[in-house]
N, C-alpha and C positions, 0 to 999 in steps of 0.2 A: 771139576769141570771136565766134560768129555773131550777127547781130542778133536781137533778140527775136522779130521777125516770122517769121524762118526757123525758129527753134526751135518756135514754135507750129505751123507747117505740118508739121514732122517728127512732132511728137507726134500731130497729127490723123491723119496717114497711118498711123502705127503702130497707132493705135486701130482704124482702119478695117480694116487687114489682120488684126488679132487677131480682130475680130468676124467677119470672113469665114471665118477658119479654124474658129471655134466653130460657125458655121452649117453648114459643110461636114462637120465631124466629127459634129455632131448628126444631120444628115440621113443620113449613112452608118450611124450606130448604129441609127437608126430602121428603115432598110431591112433591116439584118442581123437585128434583133429580129423583125420581121414574117416574114422568110424562115425563121428558125429555128422560130418558132411554127407557121408553115404546114407546114413539113416534118414536124414532130412530129405535127401534127394529121392529116396525110395518112397517116403511118405507122400511127397508131392506128386510123384509119378503115379501113385496109386489113386490119388484124388482127381488128377487132371482129366482123365477120360470122362468120368461122371459129370464133372463141372462143364466140360465142353458139350456133352449131350444135353445138359440142363439148359444151357444158353441157346443151343439150337432148337430145342423144344419150345422154349419161351418165345423165340423169334417166329417160329411157325405158328404158334398160338396168336401172336400179335398180328401176323398177316391175315389169319382167318377172321379175327375180330374186325380188322379193317375192311375185309371183304363184306362181312355182315353189315357193318355200318354203312358202307358205300351202297349196298343193295337197298338199305332203308332210305337212303337219300334219293336213289333212283325212283323208288316207289312214291316218295313225296313229290318229286318233280313231275312224274307221270300223272299224278292225280290232279294236277292243276286244271281247273275247269270241269272236273269230273266228280264233284261232290255237291250236295245240296246246300251245305253251309261249310264254313272254314274251321269249325271247332276241332275236328279230327286232325286236319292238316296242321293247325297251330300247335296241337299237343305233340305231334311227332316232331315238328320243327324244334320245339323247345327241348325235347328229349335228345335230339341230335346235337343241339348246342352244348348239352351237358357232357358230351363225349369228347369235346375238343381239348380241354385242358388235360384230362386223364390220358388221352392219346399222346399228347406231347410229352408228358411225364414218363409214360411207359417207353416211348422211343428213346428218351434220354437215358433211362435206366438200362435199356438193352445196349446202347452205345457204350455206356460205362462198363458193362459186363464184358463186352468185346475187348475194350481197352485193357481191362484187368487180365483177361486171358493172354493177351499179347505180352503184358509185362511178366506174367508168371512163366511163360514159355522161355523168356530170356533172363530169368532170375540168375543171379551170381551163384555158380556152383563151385567156385574155387574153395580150396581148403582154408585159405587165409580168412575167409568170412565165417568160418566155423559153422556153416550151415544155417546161420541166422536168417539171411534173405529167403532161403527155401522154406524155413518154418513159418516166416511171416506170410509168404505166398500161399502156403497150405492153409493157414488160418483164414486168409482172405477168401479163397475159393470155397473153403468149407462153410463159410457163412453167407454164401450167395443166396439172396432172396429177391423176389420180384413183386414187391408190394404194390408198386405203381401199375404194373401189368394187371394185377388182380383188381385194382380199382377201375381200370379201363374195362376189364371184362364185366364188372358189375354194371357199369353204365351202358355197355352194349346190350347186356341182358335186359336192361330196363326198357329197351326199344320194343320188346315183344308186345307189350300191352297196347301202346299207341299204334303200332303197326297193324295189329288185329282190328283195332277200332277203325283205322283208316280203310282197311279192306271191306269192313261192313258198310262204311259210308260210301265207298265207290260202288259196291254192289247195289246199294239203295238208289244211287244216282242212275246206274245202268238200267235198273228196273223201271225207274220213272221215265228215263229216256225212251226205252222200248215201248212203254205204254203210250207215250206221247206220239211216237212215230206211228204206232198202230192207229191211234186216234186220227192223226193227220191223214193216214192212208185211207181210213174209212170215210173221212169227210172230204177227201180230195175229189175234185171234179174229174169225172171219167166220161170219155166220149168213145162210142163204139163205131169204128169204121167197118161197116158190115160187108162191103163189096167194092169192086172197081166197076166203073161204068160211066153213064152219062145222064141225060135228062130223065129217062124212064126210072132209073134207079134212085135219082134224087126225089122224084115225085112219089116214090114208094114210101117215103117218110119212115124208113126203118133205122135211120142213123146216118152218119156221114158216109160219103162215097169218095173213093179214090179217083181223082181226075188226072193223075200224073201223065197218063198216055196222051190225053188230049192237050194238056198244057205244056208238056216238055220240061216241067219242073215237078218236084215233089209237092203235090197239092191234094187237099181234101175239101169237100164242100158239103153244105147242108142248107136247106131252106130255113128261113127265119122262123117260120111257124112250126117246123119239125124239130127244132132244138137249137137253131142258130142264135136265138135271143139269149140262150143260157150259156153260150160259150164264153169263157172269161177272156177279157182283152187287156187286163191290167198287167203291165210289164213286171216280170219277176214271179208271176203266179206259176206254180208247179201243177201240171195236169197229167193224167194218164190216158193213153189211147189203147184201146183193145182192138182185136181184129187185124186188119191190114195196117201196117205201120205201128204195130203194138210197141209200147215203150213209155218211158217217162220223158216229159218235155217241159221246157221253160218257155213261158209266153213272153214274147218280145214286144207286145203291143200291136196295135193296128199300124202297119207299115205303109199302107197305100189304100186310097179310096178311088174306085173307078166307076165310070158310067157304062153299064153293060151294053148299051146300044151303040156306043162309039169306041169302046176299048177293044184292043186285039191282044193276042198272046204276047206280042212284043212289049206291051205295057206292064206285064206281070213283073213283080219284084223278084230279084235273084239274090243268092247269097244266104239263103236260109235252108235248114234241113227239111222244113215242111211249111206249107202255107195253108191256112184255113180260110175258106171263102164262105161268106153269107151275105145276103142282101139286107141291109139295115132297115128294120121296120117293114120288111117285105118289098122295098122299093128297089127296082133294078138300077136306078140311077145312083144309088148309094151302096155300091157293092164294096164291102170291106174285105181287106186281105190282112190277116193276122200272122205275123212271123212266129215260128216255133223252132226252138233249138233242142235237139235230142240230148238227153242226159244219160240214158242207158239203152 
């Protein structure tokens, strides 16, 4: 058996060797941990700019799709009353309805992507975590996809066909409306006020005569036999005057009947843009005064 002094020296040596091994292992572990964390951090930092750009591009695309969808809605709203039948409008309305759910899904998808980026930017970078949160974050942003946005894009693209059909329908209505207006204009009653004057000009029977200077109000007149019998007096009728007082007028109906032998200018009706005078059935005792409102 060795002396006690030798045993103590051996135990001390063993303790020193053990301590040295622990220090060496601890240092190696610390270096490995730092290296793992740094590598994970570098990988994440390399992926983050591209992921940020991808989310920004997706949001810009989403906004453009919404603008396109909104423009289609405006076209639908503006076409109300401007189509010959509702088939094209119904088709576009149905296609617009088909965009609602995909839009909501795409919006939620973008919000989730924004939240993911926020979490990634604040991921735990401490060496204690051994870089695991960083690797998980890198995997998450590396797998970013926008499937719902793609579905929304497809539904918006599907608006093109019904939009084109609606444009054709509106063009057809415009053409029909124009043709109808031209027909109305061709068939509209037109009266020519050929001059200003008094009895000699009325007797010339060349059309209506402006009597404003004599009456003190805007007035035209025509003998019954010279065209007075054809002048419309139904309220709401649209007529055209040419010559003096040329323009478009709405007939307000016969607003007063006077006896020419007893009436004076004080009896003339006021408050109208123009008065048309004629003697009903050629009788001066039944002189009608029709009110006219100028439209243009």
